[in-house]
C-alpha positions in Angstrom: 39.5 -25.1 12.2 36.4 -24.5 10.0 36.4 -26.0 6.6 32.7 -26.5 5.8 29.6 -24.3 6.3 26.0 -25.2 5.8 23.8 -22.2 5.2 20.2 -22.7 5.7 18.1 -20.1 3.8 19.4 -18.8 0.3 17.4 -15.4 0.4 18.9 -11.7 0.3 21.1 -12.7 3.1 21.9 -16.4 3.0 22.9 -16.3 -0.7 25.3 -13.6 -0.8 26.9 -15.3 2.4 27.2 -18.5 1.0 28.7 -17.5 -2.2 31.2 -15.1 -0.2 32.2 -17.7 1.9 32.9 -20.1 -0.8 34.8 -17.4 -2.6 37.1 -17.1 0.6 37.9 -20.9 0.4 35.2 -22.4 2.5 33.3 -25.5 1.3 29.6 -24.3 1.2 26.4 -26.3 1.3 23.5 -24.2 0.9 19.9 -25.3 1.7 16.7 -23.7 0.6 13.1 -25.1 0.4 12.5 -23.5 -3.1 13.3 -26.2 -5.8 13.6 -23.6 -8.6 15.8 -21.7 -6.4 18.1 -24.6 -5.8 18.2 -25.2 -9.8 19.1 -21.6 -10.4 22.0 -21.5 -8.1 23.4 -24.9 -9.2 23.4 -23.7 -12.6 25.3 -20.4 -11.3 22.3 -18.2 -11.8 20.5 -16.1 -9.1 17.0 -15.4 -8.2 17.4 -12.0 -6.7 19.0 -8.8 -7.9 21.9 -7.6 -5.9 25.0 -5.9 -7.6 27.7 -8.3 -8.5 25.8 -11.2 -6.8 25.4 -13.0 -10.2 29.2 -12.8 -10.7 30.0 -14.2 -7.2 27.6 -17.0 -7.5 28.8 -18.0 -10.7 32.3 -18.2 -9.9 31.4 -19.9 -6.4 29.5 -22.6 -8.1 32.1 -23.0 -11.0 34.9 -23.2 -8.4 33.2 -26.4 -6.8 32.9 -24.8 -3.5 29.3 -24.0 -3.6 26.6 -26.5 -3.9 22.9 -26.3 -2.7 20.2 -28.6 -2.1 16.9 -29.2 0.0 18.5 -30.9 2.7 21.4 -29.9 5.0 24.8 -31.8 5.2 27.4 -32.4 8.1 29.3 -29.2 8.4 31.6 -27.2 11.1 29.5 -24.3 11.1 25.6 -24.1 10.7 24.2 -20.4 9.7 20.6 -20.0 9.7 19.4 -17.0 7.7 15.7 -17.7 7.4 12.8 -15.0 7.5 11.5 -13.9 10.9 8.1 -12.2 10.0 5.4 -11.1 12.3 1.9 -12.4 12.4 -1.3 -10.4 11.7 -1.5 -9.2 15.3 2.3 -8.2 15.0 3.2 -11.4 17.3 6.7 -12.6 16.1 6.6 -15.7 13.9 9.5 -18.0 14.7 8.4 -20.9 12.7 10.9 -20.4 10.0 13.6 -20.6 12.5 12.2 -23.6 14.5 11.9 -25.4 10.9 15.8 -24.5 10.3 16.9 -25.5 13.7 15.2 -28.8 13.5 16.4 -29.3 10.1 20.3 -29.3 11.2 19.5 -31.6 14.0 20.3 -34.6 12.5 23.7 -33.5 11.3 25.1 -32.0 14.4 28.3 -33.3 15.7 30.3 -32.3 18.8 32.2 -29.2 18.2 29.9 -27.7 15.8 28.9 -23.9 15.7 25.0 -23.0 15.1 24.8 -19.4 14.2 21.6 -17.6 14.0 22.0 -14.4 11.6 18.0 -14.0 11.3 16.9 -10.6 13.0 15.2 -12.2 15.9 13.1 -11.5 19.1 15.2 -11.0 22.2 15.5 -14.6 23.6 15.3 -16.5 20.3 18.7 -17.8 20.3 18.3 -19.6 24.0 14.9 -20.8 22.6 16.7 -22.4 19.3 19.2 -23.8 21.8 16.5 -25.4 23.9 15.0 -26.7 20.5 18.4 -28.4 19.9 19.0 -29.9 23.2 15.5 -31.4 23.2 16.1 -32.9 19.8 19.8 -34.2 20.7 20.0 -35.3 24.2 23.6 -36.9 23.3 24.9 -33.3 22.8 25.6 -30.5 25.2 26.1 -26.7 25.5 27.5 -27.2 28.8 31.2 -26.4 29.3 31.7 -28.7 32.3 34.4 -31.4 32.3 32.0 -34.3 31.9 30.2 -32.8 29.2 32.9 -30.8 27.1 33.4 -33.9 24.8 30.1 -33.7 23.2 29.3 -29.8 23.3 28.1 -27.5 20.7 28.2 -23.8 20.6 25.5 -21.4 19.8 25.5 -17.8 18.9 23.7 -15.0 17.5 25.2 -12.7 14.7 22.6 -10.3 13.2 23.1 -9.3 9.6 23.7 -5.4 9.4 23.9 -4.9 5.5 21.9 -2.6 3.2 20.4 -3.9 -0.2 22.5 -2.6 -3.0 25.7 -2.9 -0.8 25.4 -6.4 0.6 28.6 -8.0 -0.8 30.8 -5.2 0.5 29.1 -4.5 3.8 29.3 -8.3 4.7 32.9 -7.9 4.8 33.5 -4.3 5.9 30.7 -3.8 8.4 31.3 -4.3 12.0 29.6 -7.4 13.2 28.0 -7.9 16.8 28.3 -11.5 17.9 26.8 -12.8 21.2 26.8 -16.4 22.2 24.8 -18.5 24.8 28.0 -18.4 26.8 31.4 -17.0 26.6 33.0 -19.7 24.8 30.3 -19.9 22.1 30.8 -16.2 21.5 34.7 -16.8 21.2 34.1 -19.7 18.7 31.7 -17.7 16.6 34.1 -14.8 16.7 37.0 -16.9 15.6 35.0 -18.0 12.6 33.9 -14.6 11.6 37.3 -13.1 11.7 38.3 -15.4 8.8 36.3 -13.2 6.3 35.3 -10.1 8.0 37.5 -6.8 7.9 35.3 -4.8 10.2 35.4 -4.8 13.9 34.0 -7.9 15.8 32.4 -6.6 18.8 31.6 -9.3 21.5 28.4 -9.6 23.8 26.1 -12.1 24.9 23.1 -13.5 22.7 20.2 -11.5 24.1 22.3 -8.0 23.9 23.2 -9.3 20.3 19.4 -9.6 19.4 18.5 -6.4 21.1 21.1 -4.4 19.3 19.7 -5.2 16.0 16.2 -4.3 16.9 17.4 -1.1 18.7 19.3 -0.1 15.3 16.4 -0.6 13.2 13.9 0.8 15.8 16.1 4.1 15.7 16.0 4.5 12.1 12.1 4.0 12.2 11.5 6.3 14.8 13.4 9.2 12.9 11.8 8.3 9.9 8.5 8.7 11.6 9.4 12.1 12.6 10.0 12.9 9.0 6.8 11.5 7.8 5.1 13.5 10.8 6.6 16.7 9.4 5.4 16.0 6.0 1.8 15.5 7.1 2.0 18.6 9.2 3.6 20.7 6.3 0.7 19.3 3.9 -1.9 20.5 6.5 -0.1 24.0 6.7 0.7 24.5 2.9 4.5 24.4 3.3 6.9 22.4 1.4 8.3 19.9 3.4 11.4 19.3 1.4 12.4 22.9 1.5 11.7 22.9 5.2 14.0 19.9 5.9 16.6 21.2 3.9 16.6 24.7 5.7 16.5 23.1 9.0 19.3 20.5 8.3 21.7 23.6 8.1 21.7 23.5 11.8 24.8 21.9 12.9 23.3 19.5 15.3 20.1 18.7 13.1 19.8 15.8 10.8 16.4 15.2 9.7 15.7 12.4 7.3 13.7 12.3 4.2 9.9 11.5 4.3 8.3 9.1 2.0 5.2 7.0 1.6 5.9 4.7 4.5 8.4 2.2 5.6 9.0 -1.1 4.0 11.4 -3.9 3.8 12.2 -7.0 5.9 13.7 -5.0 8.8 12.5 -1.6 9.8 8.9 -2.2 9.0 9.2 -5.7 11.2 11.8 -5.3 13.8 10.2 -2.6 16.0 7.1 -4.7 16.5 9.5 -7.5 18.2 10.6 -4.8 20.9 6.7 -3.5 21.1 5.6 -7.3 21.7 8.5 -8.0 24.4 7.7 -4.8 26.3 4.5 -3.1 25.4 4.4 -0.6 28.4 8.0 0.4 27.9 8.0 0.9 24.1 5.7 3.7 23.8 7.6 6.0 21.4 8.6 2.8 19.1 4.9 1.8 18.8 4.0 5.3 17.9 6.6 5.4 15.1 5.2 2.3 13.7 1.6 3.8 13.7 2.8 7.0 12.0 5.0 5.0 9.5 2.1 2.5 8.8 -0.4 5.6 8.4 1.4 7.1 5.7 0.6 4.5 2.8 -3.2 5.2 3.3 -2.7 8.8 3.6 -0.9 8.8 0.2 -3.9 6.7 -1.4 -6.5 9.4 0.0 -4.3 12.3 -1.7 -4.1 10.4 -5.0 -7.9 9.3 -4.9 -8.9 13.1 -4.2 -7.0 14.2 -7.3 -8.3 11.3 -9.4 -11.8 12.2 -8.9 -11.3 15.5 -10.6 -10.5 13.7 -14.0 -12.6 11.7 -16.2 -11.0 8.1 -16.5 -7.6 9.0 -15.2 -4.4 7.3 -16.1 -2.1 7.0 -13.2 1.5 6.1 -13.4 2.9 4.6 -10.4 6.8 5.0 -10.4 8.4 2.4 -8.0 7.1 -0.7 -6.4 10.1 -1.9 -4.4 10.5 -0.8 -0.6 13.8 1.5 -1.4 15.5 2.6 -4.3 17.5 0.7 -6.8 16.6 -2.8 -5.8 14.0 -5.5 -6.6 12.9 -6.2 -3.0 9.1 -5.9 -2.8 8.8 -7.1 0.8 6.6 -5.2 3.2 6.9 -2.3 0.5 4.6 0.6 1.0 4.5 1.4 -2.7 3.4 -1.9 -3.7 0.7 -1.6 -1.1 -0.2 1.8 -2.1 -0.7 0.5 -5.8 -2.5 -2.5 -4.6 -5.0 -0.4 -2.7 -5.5 2.2 -5.5 -6.3 -0.8 -7.7 -9.2 -1.8 -5.3 -10.7 1.7 -5.5 -11.1 1.5 -9.2 -10.5 5.2 -9.5 -8.9 4.8 -13.0 -6.2 2.8 -15.1 -2.9 2.0 -13.2 0.3 1.8 -14.9 3.2 0.4 -12.8 6.8 1.3 -13.5 9.4 -1.0 -11.8 12.4 -1.2 -13.7 13.9 -4.1 -11.5 11.4 -6.5 -11.9 10.0 -8.6 -15.1 6.7 -9.5 -13.7 4.2 -7.9 -11.5 3.1 -9.7 -8.1 0.1 -11.9 -8.9 -2.1 -9.7 -6.8 -1.4 -6.6 -8.9 -1.8 -8.6 -12.2 -5.2 -9.7 -11.0 -6.3 -6.3 -10.3 -5.6 -5.2 -13.8 -2.3 -3.1 -13.0 -0.3 -2.9 -16.2 3.7 -3.1 -15.9 5.0 -0.5 -18.4 8.3 1.2 -19.4 9.1 4.6 -17.9 8.7 6.9 -20.9 5.6 5.3 -22.4 3.9 5.3 -19.0 4.7 8.9 -18.1 3.5 10.0 -21.7 0.1 8.3 -21.2 -0.5 9.3 -17.6 -2.8 12.2 -16.4 -1.5 11.6 -12.8 2.1 10.7 -12.1 2.9 9.2 -8.6 6.5 8.7 -7.7 6.8 6.2 -5.0 10.3 5.2 -5.3 13.4 7.4 -6.0 15.0 4.8 -8.4 18.2 6.1 -10.3 16.6 4.8 -13.4 13.9 7.7 -13.0 16.4 10.6 -13.3 16.4 10.8 -17.1 12.7 11.4 -17.2 12.2 14.4 -19.4 10.8 16.9 -17.0 8.8 18.8 -19.9 6.8 15.7 -20.1 5.4 16.4 -16.7 4.4 19.9 -17.1 0.9 19.3 -18.2 0.2 16.5 -15.5 -0.6 16.1 -12.1 2.8 15.1 -10.1 2.6 13.6 -6.9 6.1 13.3 -5.6 6.2 11.1 -2.2 10.1 11.3 -2.1 10.8 14.8 -3.3 12.5 13.5 -6.4 11.3 16.3 -8.6 11.5 19.0 -5.9 14.5 20.6 -7.6 12.9 21.0 -11.0 11.3 24.4 -10.8 8.9 23.7 -13.8 7.2 20.7 -12.1 4.5 21.4 -9.7 4.6 18.9 -7.0 2.4 17.8 -4.1 1.5 14.9 -2.0 
């Protein structure tokens, strides 16, 4: 019976998971390396923007079931929810996973379950198990009669949630669970069944890891197709938004919408794990990454061309996050575009991001100004739409008539009074 859960990493996945488990009746101990984050959560406050998360965290802390610190505690289940970025050469960086594994080593007891939720390269769960066994020779992952009394269980359960819908999807989405052996899978499945209403899909650790990478690579490839269409249409003088709308009337066609690139901690990162693991076989996946990584630079070139026609232009950049209606700037093509434009020194840059209060340090140092929506649009000569936030819908289209509008999302495409181009 699981009574206590220790969650390592209190970011966009770890904190919602920890607070949800506490509300569901588990005793939860959260761990993070950021002292400010720890202090905020212990006060019932949050450091990230996610609908209703602030309410849930406050309720979890006030219930006495959620408390956090810099060090783990003994528990029945350990959930590792730490970043898995890639290095400059697109090689996976497992240093955060290793730190998390080693952090829980002193607190492990026979019967514990260790679950890696971080999206990881294939084989990471087995590697993490090796790290555990090297550090705790008194424990075992074998189910043999002689070792059963001192064994622990290790499994992978990749998160599959969408920012903006995390709290709902943590419960309702189907979950893939793969252990290093059948018993580890079954133990982890029994734990998740206590709070997940979606289907629990059982497999092995490697397949669970691969499934998450395949899901995000599928999306990356399809976005790359849409982005490549936008490049072709721009070259041929065709409205890509109208083209996709018409093509999607075919009953078996569903082309996604193009954009300024692909960002976030999943789609922009995970395909590289497959490319690294099988470079000769992952040709399409690699090409999709190249297409999507090319798009931000293409947008910068187009903006620079327009700006050269004006004397001291003011450019309002609408949106910095990697997708709509969130505050997450990780791997954001929008933020990268604004930073690149600042280095070109082609004009005054006004950034509009309604979900943050302070610009990233790199943009502050570059002289980019954070400004409200209406003020930025009124002052601008060029309006560059990078993220389709709901907060931008009330923009008065009449304000755009005398301006150069560059719309990377098709946000204004339904407005006949606005001249749109990328």
